[in-house]
C-alpha positions as CSV (number, residue, x, y, z in Angstrom):
1,M,203.9,173.6,196.6
2,A,202.2,172.9,193.3
3,G,200.1,169.8,192.9
4,T,202.4,168.1,190.5
5,E,205.4,168.7,192.8
6,R,203.5,167.2,195.7
7,D,202.6,164.2,193.6
8,Q,206.2,163.7,192.5
9,N,207.3,163.8,196.1
10,L,204.7,161.2,197.0
11,M,205.9,159.0,194.2
12,I,209.4,159.2,195.4
13,V,208.3,158.4,199.0
14,Y,206.4,155.4,197.7
15,A,209.5,154.3,195.7
16,V,211.8,154.7,198.7
17,E,209.4,152.7,201.0
18,G,208.8,150.0,198.4
19,Y,212.5,149.6,197.6
20,S,213.3,149.5,201.3
21,Q,210.8,146.6,201.8
22,R,211.8,144.7,198.7
23,H,215.5,144.8,199.4
24,N,215.4,144.7,203.2
25,I,217.4,147.9,203.7
26,S,216.6,151.0,205.8
27,E,214.7,153.8,204.2
28,K,217.6,156.1,205.2
29,D,220.0,154.0,203.2
30,V,217.6,153.9,200.2
31,I,217.4,157.7,200.2
32,T,221.2,157.9,200.2
33,L,221.3,155.4,197.4
34,F,218.7,157.2,195.4
35,L,220.5,160.6,195.8
36,K,223.8,159.1,194.9
37,H,222.5,157.6,191.6
38,G,220.0,160.4,190.8
39,V,216.9,158.2,191.1
40,N,214.9,161.1,192.6
41,H,215.7,163.4,189.7
42,L,214.9,160.7,187.2
43,I,211.5,159.9,188.8
44,R,210.7,163.6,188.7
45,K,211.9,163.8,185.1
46,N,209.8,160.8,184.0
47,Y,206.8,161.7,186.2
48,D,204.5,162.3,183.2
49,A,204.9,158.7,182.1
50,L,205.2,157.1,185.5
51,H,202.1,158.7,187.0
52,T,199.9,156.9,184.4
53,Q,201.2,153.5,185.7
54,D,200.6,151.6,188.9
55,L,202.5,153.1,191.8
56,D,204.7,149.9,192.0
57,E,206.1,151.0,188.6
58,S,208.1,153.7,190.5
59,I,209.8,150.9,192.5
60,F,210.6,148.9,189.3
61,F,211.9,152.1,187.7
62,A,214.2,152.7,190.6
63,E,215.4,149.1,190.5
64,D,216.1,149.4,186.8
65,V,218.0,152.7,187.2
66,L,220.1,151.3,190.0
67,A,220.9,148.1,188.2
68,C,222.2,150.1,185.3
69,R,224.2,152.6,187.3
70,Q,225.8,150.1,189.8
71,N,227.2,147.9,187.0
């Protein structure tokens, strides 16, 4: 696994764990939600910008994506 791919995976894990804590839902349900709405793919696609920010930005990014896609 390349370094960037590993870092993208870690960012997704951080976003899943953070979203789970912030919204008081299980990590399993967050993973299902992220997959349903393509959040994992979008985090990977926007990794170049996201990795220059605080890790919490990946949680905020996921929240923004889900807010747009669930409405």
